[in-house]
DRENDO-1510 file (C-alpha; in Angstrom, 1 decimal, always signed):
<recs>
REC; n; res; u; v; w
REC; 1; UNK; -8.8; +6.5; -9.2 .
REC; 2; UNK; -6.0; +4.6; -10.9 .
REC; 3; UNK; -3.2; +6.8; -10.0 .
REC; 4; UNK; -4.6; +7.0; -5.8 .
REC; 5; UNK; -5.4; +2.9; -5.6 .
REC; 6; UNK; -1.5; +2.4; -7.5 .
REC; 7; UNK; +0.4; +4.5; -5.8 .
REC; 8; UNK; -1.3; +2.8; -2.4 .
REC; 9; UNK; -0.5; -0.7; -3.2 .
REC; 10; UNK; +3.2; +1.1; -2.9 .
REC; 11; UNK; +2.7; +1.5; +0.8 .
REC; 12; UNK; +1.0; -0.9; +1.5 .
REC; 13; UNK; +2.7; -4.1; +3.7 .
REC; 14; UNK; +1.0; -5.9; +6.1 .
REC; 15; UNK; -2.3; -7.6; +6.6 .
REC; 16; UNK; -4.6; -9.5; +4.2 .
REC; 17; UNK; -7.6; -8.2; +2.7 .
REC; 18; UNK; -9.4; -11.3; +3.3 .
REC; 19; UNK; -12.5; -12.1; +5.2 .
REC; 20; UNK; -14.3; -15.5; +6.9 .
REC; 21; UNK; -16.6; -16.8; +4.6 .
REC; 22; UNK; -21.1; -16.5; +4.8 .
REC; 23; UNK; -20.3; -19.4; +7.5 .
REC; 24; UNK; -18.4; -17.8; +10.8 .
REC; 25; UNK; -16.4; -19.8; +12.3 .
REC; 26; UNK; -16.4; -19.9; +16.1 .
REC; 27; UNK; -12.6; -17.6; +16.1 .
REC; 28; UNK; -14.5; -15.4; +14.2 .
REC; 29; UNK; -15.3; -12.5; +16.9 .
REC; 30; UNK; -13.3; -10.1; +19.0 .
REC; 31; UNK; -14.5; -7.8; +21.7 .
REC; 32; UNK; -13.8; -6.9; +24.8 .
REC; 33; UNK; -15.6; -10.1; +27.0 .
REC; 34; UNK; -12.7; -12.6; +24.5 .
REC; 35; UNK; -10.2; -11.0; +26.2 .
REC; 36; UNK; -9.1; -13.3; +29.0 .
REC; 37; UNK; -9.1; -11.6; +32.6 .
REC; 38; UNK; -5.9; -13.4; +33.1 .
REC; 39; UNK; -4.2; -12.4; +29.8 .
REC; 40; UNK; -0.8; -10.2; +30.3 .
REC; 41; UNK; -0.3; -7.3; +29.5 .
REC; 42; UNK; +3.5; -6.7; +29.7 .
REC; 43; UNK; +4.2; -3.8; +26.9 .
REC; 44; UNK; +6.0; -5.3; +23.6 .
REC; 45; UNK; +9.6; -5.3; +23.5 .
REC; 46; UNK; +12.0; -8.1; +21.5 .
REC; 47; UNK; +15.1; -9.0; +22.5 .
REC; 48; UNK; +17.9; -6.5; +24.1 .
REC; 49; UNK; +19.5; -4.6; +21.2 .
REC; 50; UNK; +16.3; -5.3; +18.7 .
REC; 51; UNK; +13.6; -2.8; +19.3 .
REC; 52; UNK; +16.1; +0.3; +18.0 .
REC; 53; UNK; +17.6; -1.9; +15.0 .
REC; 54; UNK; +13.7; -2.5; +14.3 .
REC; 55; UNK; +12.7; +1.0; +14.8 .
REC; 56; UNK; +16.0; +2.2; +12.7 .
REC; 57; UNK; +15.0; -0.5; +9.9 .
REC; 58; UNK; +11.7; +0.5; +9.6 .
REC; 59; UNK; +12.4; +4.5; +9.1 .
REC; 60; UNK; +15.1; +3.5; +6.6 .
REC; 61; UNK; +12.7; +1.0; +4.5 .
REC; 62; UNK; +10.3; +3.8; +4.5 .
REC; 63; UNK; +12.5; +6.3; +2.8 .
REC; 64; UNK; +12.6; +3.4; +0.9 .
REC; 65; UNK; +16.8; +2.7; +1.9 .
REC; 66; UNK; +16.4; -1.1; +1.3 .
REC; 67; UNK; +19.7; -1.9; +1.5 .
REC; 68; UNK; +20.2; -0.6; +5.1 .
REC; 69; UNK; +17.0; -1.9; +6.0 .
REC; 70; UNK; +18.1; -5.1; +5.4 .
REC; 71; UNK; +21.4; -4.9; +7.3 .
REC; 72; UNK; +19.6; -3.4; +10.2 .
REC; 73; UNK; +16.8; -6.6; +10.2 .
REC; 74; UNK; +19.4; -9.1; +9.5 .
REC; 75; UNK; +21.2; -7.7; +12.7 .
REC; 76; UNK; +17.8; -8.8; +14.6 .
REC; 77; UNK; +18.1; -12.5; +13.2 .
REC; 78; UNK; +21.8; -12.5; +14.3 .
REC; 79; UNK; +21.2; -11.3; +18.1 .
REC; 80; UNK; +18.1; -13.6; +18.2 .
REC; 81; UNK; +18.1; -16.5; +15.7 .
REC; 82; UNK; +15.2; -17.9; +17.5 .
REC; 83; UNK; +13.5; -15.3; +17.3 .
REC; 84; UNK; +10.5; -14.0; +14.1 .
REC; 85; UNK; +10.9; -10.8; +14.4 .
REC; 86; UNK; +13.6; -9.9; +12.4 .
REC; 87; UNK; +12.7; -12.4; +9.7 .
REC; 88; UNK; +9.2; -11.1; +9.6 .
REC; 89; UNK; +10.9; -7.4; +8.9 .
REC; 90; UNK; +12.7; -9.1; +6.3 .
REC; 91; UNK; +9.5; -10.3; +4.3 .
REC; 92; UNK; +7.6; -7.2; +4.5 .
REC; 93; UNK; +11.3; -5.4; +2.9 .
REC; 94; UNK; +10.9; -8.0; +0.2 .
REC; 95; UNK; +7.9; -6.8; -0.1 .
REC; 96; UNK; +8.9; -3.3; -0.3 .
REC; 97; UNK; +11.2; -3.8; -3.1 .
REC; 98; UNK; +8.4; -5.7; -5.0 .
REC; 99; UNK; +6.5; -2.4; -4.7 .
REC; 100; UNK; +8.7; +0.2; -6.8 .
REC; 101; UNK; +7.8; -1.9; -9.7 .
REC; 102; UNK; +4.3; -2.7; -9.8 .
REC; 103; UNK; +4.1; -0.6; -13.0 .
REC; 104; UNK; +6.2; -3.3; -14.8 .
REC; 105; UNK; +6.5; -6.1; -16.7 .
REC; 106; UNK; +8.8; -8.1; -14.9 .
REC; 107; UNK; +10.2; -11.1; -13.1 .
REC; 108; UNK; +9.1; -11.7; -9.5 .
REC; 109; UNK; +11.1; -14.8; -9.4 .
REC; 110; UNK; +14.5; -13.4; -7.1 .
REC; 111; UNK; +12.0; -11.7; -4.8 .
REC; 112; UNK; +9.1; -13.6; -4.2 .
REC; 113; UNK; +11.9; -16.2; -3.0 .
REC; 114; UNK; +13.7; -14.3; -0.4 .
REC; 115; UNK; +9.9; -13.2; +0.3 .
REC; 116; UNK; +8.2; -16.9; +0.7 .
REC; 117; UNK; +11.7; -18.1; +2.5 .
REC; 118; UNK; +11.6; -15.1; +5.5 .
REC; 119; UNK; +7.9; -15.3; +5.8 .
REC; 120; UNK; +8.2; -19.1; +6.1 .
REC; 121; UNK; +10.9; -18.9; +9.0 .
REC; 122; UNK; +8.6; -16.7; +10.5 .
REC; 123; UNK; +5.9; -19.1; +10.8 .
REC; 124; UNK; +7.6; -21.7; +11.3 .
REC; 125; UNK; +10.1; -20.2; +14.4 .
REC; 126; UNK; +6.5; -18.4; +16.2 .
REC; 127; UNK; +5.1; -22.4; +16.0 .
REC; 128; UNK; +7.9; -23.7; +17.6 .
REC; 129; UNK; +7.2; -21.0; +20.0 .
REC; 130; UNK; +4.4; -22.0; +20.8 .
REC; 131; UNK; +5.2; -25.0; +21.3 .
REC; 132; UNK; +7.3; -24.4; +23.7 .
REC; 133; UNK; +5.0; -22.1; +25.3 .
REC; 134; UNK; +7.3; -19.2; +25.2 .
REC; 135; UNK; +5.9; -15.9; +24.5 .
REC; 136; UNK; +2.9; -16.9; +23.4 .
REC; 137; UNK; +1.8; -13.1; +22.7 .
REC; 138; UNK; +4.3; -12.4; +20.0 .
REC; 139; UNK; +4.4; -15.9; +18.6 .
REC; 140; UNK; +0.7; -15.6; +17.8 .
REC; 141; UNK; +1.5; -11.9; +17.1 .
REC; 142; UNK; +4.5; -12.8; +14.0 .
REC; 143; UNK; +2.6; -15.6; +12.8 .
REC; 144; UNK; -0.2; -13.7; +12.2 .
REC; 145; UNK; +1.5; -11.5; +10.7 .
REC; 146; UNK; +3.4; -13.3; +8.5 .
REC; 147; UNK; +0.3; -15.3; +7.2 .
REC; 148; UNK; -1.3; -11.7; +6.9 .
REC; 149; UNK; +1.8; -10.7; +4.6 .
REC; 150; UNK; +1.3; -14.2; +2.5 .
REC; 151; UNK; -2.5; -13.1; +2.1 .
REC; 152; UNK; -1.0; -9.8; +0.5 .
REC; 153; UNK; +1.0; -10.9; -1.3 .
REC; 154; UNK; -0.9; -13.3; -3.2 .
REC; 155; UNK; -3.9; -10.7; -2.9 .
REC; 156; UNK; -2.3; -8.6; -5.6 .
REC; 157; UNK; -1.7; -11.4; -7.7 .
REC; 158; UNK; -5.3; -11.9; -7.5 .
REC; 159; UNK; -4.8; -15.6; -6.5 .
REC; 160; UNK; -8.1; -15.1; -3.7 .
REC; 161; UNK; -8.3; -18.5; -2.4 .
REC; 162; UNK; -4.8; -18.6; -1.4 .
REC; 163; UNK; -5.5; -14.7; +0.0 .
REC; 164; UNK; -8.7; -16.2; +1.7 .
REC; 165; UNK; -6.5; -19.4; +3.3 .
REC; 166; UNK; -3.5; -16.5; +4.5 .
REC; 167; UNK; -6.1; -13.6; +5.5 .
REC; 168; UNK; -8.0; -16.2; +7.8 .
REC; 169; UNK; -5.2; -17.6; +10.0 .
REC; 170; UNK; -3.9; -14.4; +10.1 .
REC; 171; UNK; -6.8; -13.0; +11.8 .
REC; 172; UNK; -6.9; -16.3; +14.0 .
REC; 173; UNK; -3.7; -15.7; +15.1 .
REC; 174; UNK; -3.5; -11.8; +15.7 .
REC; 175; UNK; -6.7; -12.0; +17.8 .
REC; 176; UNK; -4.7; -14.7; +19.8 .
REC; 177; UNK; -2.3; -12.5; +20.3 .
REC; 178; UNK; -4.2; -9.9; +21.6 .
REC; 179; UNK; -6.5; -12.6; +23.8 .
REC; 180; UNK; -3.0; -13.6; +25.3 .
REC; 181; UNK; -1.7; -9.8; +25.9 .
REC; 182; UNK; -4.2; -7.5; +24.8 .
REC; 183; UNK; -1.2; -4.3; +25.3 .
REC; 184; UNK; +0.0; -5.6; +21.9 .
REC; 185; UNK; -1.6; -2.5; +20.0 .
REC; 186; UNK; +0.1; -3.4; +16.7 .
REC; 187; UNK; -2.1; -6.5; +16.2 .
REC; 188; UNK; -5.1; -4.5; +16.4 .
REC; 189; UNK; -4.1; -2.9; +13.0 .
REC; 190; UNK; -4.4; -6.5; +11.0 .
REC; 191; UNK; -7.9; -7.6; +12.6 .
REC; 192; UNK; -9.0; -3.3; +12.1 .
REC; 193; UNK; -7.8; -4.1; +8.3 .
REC; 194; UNK; -9.1; -7.8; +8.5 .
REC; 195; UNK; -12.5; -6.2; +9.5 .
REC; 196; UNK; -12.9; -3.2; +8.0 .
REC; 197; UNK; -12.3; -4.7; +4.1 .
REC; 198; UNK; -14.0; -8.0; +4.8 .
REC; 199; UNK; -17.6; -5.1; +4.8 .
REC; 200; UNK; -16.6; -2.8; +2.3 .
REC; 201; UNK; -14.3; -5.8; -0.3 .
REC; 202; UNK; -17.8; -7.4; -1.3 .
REC; 203; UNK; -19.3; -5.8; -4.5 .
REC; 204; UNK; -16.5; -4.5; -5.3 .
REC; 205; UNK; -14.6; -8.0; -6.6 .
REC; 206; UNK; -17.2; -9.8; -8.5 .
REC; 207; UNK; -16.7; -13.8; -8.0 .
REC; 208; UNK; -14.2; -13.7; -6.0 .
REC; 209; UNK; -16.4; -10.8; -3.6 .
REC; 210; UNK; -18.0; -14.2; -2.5 .
REC; 211; UNK; -15.1; -15.3; +0.4 .
REC; 212; UNK; -15.0; -11.3; +1.4 .
REC; 213; UNK; -18.4; -11.4; +4.0 .
REC; 214; UNK; -18.5; -10.8; +7.1 .
REC; 215; UNK; -16.5; -7.6; +8.2 .
REC; 216; UNK; -17.9; -4.8; +11.1 .
REC; 217; UNK; -16.6; -1.5; +8.8 .
REC; 218; UNK; -16.9; +0.6; +11.9 .
REC; 219; UNK; -15.1; -1.3; +14.3 .
REC; 220; UNK; -12.2; -2.1; +12.0 .
REC; 221; UNK; -11.5; +1.9; +12.1 .
REC; 222; UNK; -11.6; +1.7; +15.5 .
REC; 223; UNK; -8.8; -1.1; +15.8 .
REC; 224; UNK; -6.3; +0.4; +13.5 .
REC; 225; UNK; -7.0; +3.7; +15.4 .
REC; 226; UNK; -5.9; +2.0; +18.1 .
REC; 227; UNK; -3.1; +0.8; +16.2 .
REC; 228; UNK; -2.1; +4.3; +15.4 .
REC; 229; UNK; -2.8; +5.9; +18.9 .
REC; 230; UNK; -0.8; +3.0; +21.2 .
REC; 231; UNK; +1.2; +0.7; +18.7 .
REC; 232; UNK; +4.4; +0.2; +19.3 .
REC; 233; UNK; +6.2; -1.0; +15.7 .
REC; 234; UNK; +3.8; +0.0; +13.3 .
REC; 235; UNK; +1.9; +3.6; +14.0 .
REC; 236; UNK; +2.5; +4.7; +10.9 .
REC; 237; UNK; +1.5; +1.8; +9.0 .
REC; 238; UNK; -1.7; +2.1; +11.2 .
REC; 239; UNK; -1.8; +6.0; +9.5 .
REC; 240; UNK; -0.7; +5.0; +6.1 .
REC; 241; UNK; -4.2; +2.4; +6.4 .
REC; 242; UNK; -6.4; +5.5; +7.6 .
REC; 243; UNK; -5.5; +7.4; +4.8 .
REC; 244; UNK; -6.6; +5.0; +2.4 .
REC; 245; UNK; -9.4; +3.8; +4.0 .
REC; 246; UNK; -10.7; +8.0; +4.6 .
REC; 247; UNK; -9.9; +8.8; +1.9 .
REC; 248; UNK; -10.4; +5.8; -1.0 .
REC; 249; UNK; -13.2; +4.5; +1.1 .
REC; 250; UNK; -15.0; +6.6; +3.4 .
REC; 251; UNK; -15.0; +10.1; +1.0 .
REC; 252; UNK; -14.0; +12.1; +4.4 .
REC; 253; UNK; -11.4; +14.2; +2.6 .
REC; 254; UNK; -10.8; +16.0; +5.9 .
REC; 255; UNK; -9.8; +12.9; +8.1 .
REC; 256; UNK; -7.3; +12.0; +5.4 .
REC; 257; UNK; -5.4; +15.1; +4.4 .
REC; 258; UNK; -5.2; +15.7; +8.9 .
REC; 259; UNK; -3.5; +11.6; +8.0 .
REC; 260; UNK; -1.7; +12.6; +6.0 .
REC; 261; UNK; +0.0; +16.2; +8.2 .
REC; 262; UNK; +0.8; +14.0; +10.8 .
REC; 263; UNK; +2.5; +11.2; +8.6 .
REC; 264; UNK; +4.7; +14.2; +7.3 .
REC; 265; UNK; +5.1; +15.4; +10.7 .
REC; 266; UNK; +6.8; +12.0; +11.6 .
REC; 267; UNK; +9.5; +12.5; +9.8 .
REC; 268; UNK; +9.1; +16.3; +7.2 .
REC; 269; UNK; +12.0; +15.3; +5.1 .
REC; 270; UNK; +10.6; +11.9; +3.8 .
REC; 271; UNK; +9.2; +12.5; +0.3 .
REC; 272; UNK; +7.3; +9.4; -0.1 .
REC; 273; UNK; +5.0; +11.1; +2.4 .
REC; 274; UNK; +5.4; +14.3; +0.3 .
REC; 275; UNK; +3.8; +11.9; -2.6 .
REC; 276; UNK; +1.0; +10.0; -0.1 .
REC; 277; UNK; -0.9; +13.4; +0.4 .
REC; 278; UNK; -0.7; +14.7; -3.3 .
REC; 279; UNK; -1.8; +11.8; -4.1 .
REC; 280; UNK; -4.9; +11.9; -1.1 .
REC; 281; UNK; -5.7; +15.2; -3.1 .
REC; 282; UNK; -6.1; +13.7; -6.7 .
REC; 283; UNK; -8.6; +11.0; -4.8 .
REC; 284; UNK; -10.3; +14.3; -3.5 .
REC; 285; UNK; -10.0; +15.5; -7.3 .
REC; 286; UNK; -8.7; +18.9; -5.0 .
REC; 287; UNK; -6.4; +19.9; -8.3 .
REC; 288; UNK; -5.5; +23.0; -7.0 .
REC; 289; UNK; -3.8; +21.6; -3.9 .
REC; 290; UNK; -2.3; +18.6; -6.7 .
REC; 291; UNK; -0.7; +21.0; -8.7 .
REC; 292; UNK; +0.4; +22.8; -5.4 .
REC; 293; UNK; +1.7; +19.7; -4.0 .
REC; 294; UNK; +3.4; +18.6; -7.4 .
REC; 295; UNK; +5.4; +21.8; -7.6 .
REC; 296; UNK; +6.7; +21.0; -4.1 .
REC; 297; UNK; +7.3; +17.1; -4.5 .
REC; 298; UNK; +9.6; +18.4; -7.6 .
REC; 299; UNK; +11.4; +21.8; -6.3 .
REC; 300; UNK; +12.3; +19.5; -3.0 .
REC; 301; UNK; +13.6; +16.9; -5.4 .
REC; 302; UNK; +16.1; +19.0; -7.0 .
REC; 303; UNK; +17.4; +20.6; -3.6 .
REC; 304; UNK; +17.8; +16.7; -2.6 .
REC; 305; UNK; +16.9; +13.8; -4.1 .
REC; 306; UNK; +15.6; +10.9; -2.5 .
REC; 307; UNK; +17.4; +7.6; -3.1 .
REC; 308; UNK; +14.6; +4.8; -4.1 .
REC; 309; UNK; +11.7; +7.4; -5.3 .
REC; 310; UNK; +13.5; +8.6; -7.9 .
REC; 311; UNK; +11.3; +5.3; -9.9 .
REC; 312; UNK; +8.2; +6.7; -8.9 .
REC; 313; UNK; +8.4; +10.7; -10.3 .
REC; 314; UNK; +6.4; +10.1; -13.2 .
REC; 315; UNK; +3.2; +9.5; -11.1 .
REC; 316; UNK; +3.7; +13.0; -9.8 .
REC; 317; UNK; +4.0; +14.5; -13.2 .
REC; 318; UNK; +0.7; +12.6; -13.8 .
REC; 319; UNK; -0.5; +13.4; -10.9 .
REC; 320; UNK; +0.1; +16.9; -12.3 .
REC; 321; UNK; -1.3; +16.2; -15.8 .
REC; 322; UNK; -4.7; +14.7; -14.6 .
REC; 323; UNK; -5.1; +17.8; -12.2 .
REC; 324; UNK; -4.8; +20.3; -15.2 .
REC; 325; UNK; -7.1; +18.3; -17.4 .
REC; 326; UNK; -9.7; +18.6; -14.6 .
REC; 327; UNK; -9.7; +22.3; -14.9 .
REC; 328; UNK; -9.5; +22.0; -19.0 .
REC; 329; UNK; -6.0; +23.8; -19.2 .
REC; 330; UNK; -4.8; +21.1; -21.8 .
REC; 331; UNK; -2.1; +22.9; -22.9 .
REC; 332; UNK; -0.3; +22.8; -19.5 .
REC; 333; UNK; -1.5; +19.5; -19.1 .
REC; 334; UNK; +0.2; +18.5; -22.3 .
REC; 335; UNK; +3.8; +20.0; -21.2 .
REC; 336; UNK; +3.5; +18.2; -17.4 .
REC; 337; UNK; +3.3; +14.9; -19.1 .
REC; 338; UNK; +5.5; +15.9; -22.0 .
REC; 339; UNK; +8.2; +16.1; -18.4 .
REC; 340; UNK; +6.9; +12.6; -17.2 .
REC; 341; UNK; +7.6; +11.0; -20.2 .
REC; 342; UNK; +11.4; +13.1; -21.1 .
REC; 343; UNK; +12.6; +14.0; -17.4 .
REC; 344; UNK; +12.8; +10.2; -16.3 .
REC; 345; UNK; +15.1; +7.9; -15.6 .
REC; 346; UNK; +13.0; +4.7; -16.1 .
REC; 347; UNK; +10.8; +5.3; -19.4 .
REC; 348; UNK; +9.6; +1.0; -19.5 .
REC; 349; UNK; +7.5; +2.4; -16.2 .
REC; 350; UNK; +3.7; +1.9; -16.0 .
REC; 351; UNK; +3.7; +5.8; -15.4 .
REC; 352; UNK; +5.6; +6.7; -18.6 .
REC; 353; UNK; +2.7; +4.5; -20.5 .
REC; 354; UNK; +0.5; +6.7; -18.6 .
REC; 355; UNK; +1.7; +9.6; -19.8 .
REC; 356; UNK; +1.3; +8.9; -22.9 .
REC; 357; UNK; -2.1; +7.9; -23.0 .
REC; 358; UNK; -2.9; +10.8; -20.9 .
REC; 359; UNK; -1.0; +13.3; -23.3 .
REC; 360; UNK; -2.9; +11.7; -26.4 .
REC; 361; UNK; -6.4; +13.4; -24.7 .
REC; 362; UNK; -5.2; +16.0; -23.8 .
REC; 363; UNK; -4.0; +16.8; -27.0 .
REC; 364; UNK; -7.5; +15.2; -28.1 .
REC; 365; UNK; -9.3; +18.0; -26.0 .
REC; 366; UNK; -6.9; +21.3; -27.9 .
REC; 367; UNK; -7.9; +19.7; -31.2 .
REC; 368; UNK; -4.2; +18.4; -31.5 .
REC; 369; UNK; -5.7; +15.1; -33.0 .
REC; 370; UNK; -2.5; +13.9; -35.3 .
REC; 371; UNK; -0.3; +14.4; -32.4 .
REC; 372; UNK; -2.9; +12.9; -30.4 .
REC; 373; UNK; -3.2; +9.3; -32.6 .
REC; 374; UNK; +0.9; +9.0; -32.6 .
REC; 375; UNK; +0.6; +9.2; -28.9 .
REC; 376; UNK; -2.2; +6.6; -28.4 .
REC; 377; UNK; +0.1; +4.2; -31.2 .
REC; 378; UNK; +3.0; +4.7; -29.3 .
REC; 379; UNK; +1.0; +3.0; -26.1 .
REC; 380; UNK; -0.3; +0.5; -28.3 .
REC; 381; UNK; +3.4; -0.1; -28.6 .
REC; 382; UNK; +4.5; -1.0; -25.0 .
REC; 383; UNK; +3.2; -3.0; -21.8 .
REC; 384; UNK; -0.3; -3.4; -21.2 .
REC; 385; UNK; -1.2; -1.3; -17.5 .
REC; 386; UNK; -4.2; -0.1; -16.1 .
REC; 387; UNK; -6.4; -0.8; -19.8 .
REC; 388; UNK; -3.9; +1.5; -21.7 .
REC; 389; UNK; -4.2; -0.7; -24.9 .
REC; 390; UNK; -8.2; -0.3; -25.0 .
REC; 391; UNK; -7.9; +3.1; -24.1 .
REC; 392; UNK; -5.7; +3.7; -26.7 .
REC; 393; UNK; -7.8; +1.9; -29.5 .
REC; 394; UNK; -10.9; +4.0; -27.8 .
REC; 395; UNK; -8.8; +7.3; -29.0 .
REC; 396; UNK; -7.5; +5.5; -32.5 .
REC; 397; UNK; -11.8; +5.4; -33.3 .
REC; 398; UNK; -13.2; +8.4; -32.0 .
REC; 399; UNK; -11.5; +11.9; -29.6 .
REC; 400; UNK; -12.6; +11.4; -26.3 .
REC; 401; UNK; -14.4; +14.4; -24.8 .
REC; 402; UNK; -13.9; +15.5; -21.4 .
REC; 403; UNK; -16.6; +13.7; -19.3 .
REC; 404; UNK; -14.5; +10.4; -21.3 .
REC; 405; UNK; -11.1; +11.9; -19.7 .
REC; 406; UNK; -12.6; +12.1; -16.2 .
REC; 407; UNK; -14.7; +8.9; -16.0 .
REC; 408; UNK; -11.1; +7.1; -16.6 .
REC; 409; UNK; -9.1; +9.4; -14.6 .
REC; 410; UNK; -11.9; +8.7; -11.5 .
REC; 411; UNK; -11.3; +4.3; -12.2 .
REC; 412; UNK; -10.3; +2.4; -9.1 .
</recs>
């Protein structure tokens, strides 16, 4: 479902979805036999004062309070300028700043400059640690994480060869990390994502899928679970990836909802986690859950809005409108979709474009052809988002039936 896919782009901030080519090299297997019995098993901790700042900064980042999160991460770089930890967090933060506007035409130059500067700094400092033989487990972990972030960045831009190169390096160094210290459980997140998507992406990417070969689906899930259960800093990210895996790829909605419930329990007041659950219901096409979730979300929002999330409100109205179309309650769908258009402070968002498109389709399904035509024409004046102009042009030529609209709603 497109809304689910887009929301997951908002959430995911670690590890590139790239995998080894068919000619697998000698660093493409990972199993217990490869873990050196002489390896360290020390707990994964940073320098004095850095751990608590990392925890606070990550929590702020997931509340989309970017300025306060940045301040915490910069404190880490000030405490230990030779450590890549703070710069890795700053690179992830740049991703999150960008993620707020996936659905808009905008320049990436400033945020991309910060992202590349910080991720390159991580790699530079990590390489220095390796040359000095200092804290090799952390050096490999942060180097792998930085390459993974860069791979993710290029994958979203569909620069597949760059994504592949960074992703392969990410796996190489994360593998070295767990070989050096198998107790760095956070590294298994990147390894698990690599394994899982290498096994599942082929067939969905066309030409680019030639690069995405050789993963292990079951092992990937187990590695992500290991990071979720035993990781130090990235337990939450691991749970978010499991929500995507179960809801979007495995069709195991019971497991997805269980992960959503656990996610919300970690920070009950965080409305971003409510939104994750709402989108899981949408992917499952559990329309009553979508409607209840949308009403609950907006009710809580009126009482205590969460700064930073206001740009995503249109997705809530759109989700409710989709659910009502699914239930063939077209009049109510029109009301919700109108709310997504009229009650936003960010009218240029792609969510709003899709509210216009979906409202036009709901109007057509309700027999209101003249008003539908007006909305289709409005879509054509706005930036293209998820083939919005293609569907609007089709709607102008011929009213879609319920089956066609449902097909569009459920495409990834």
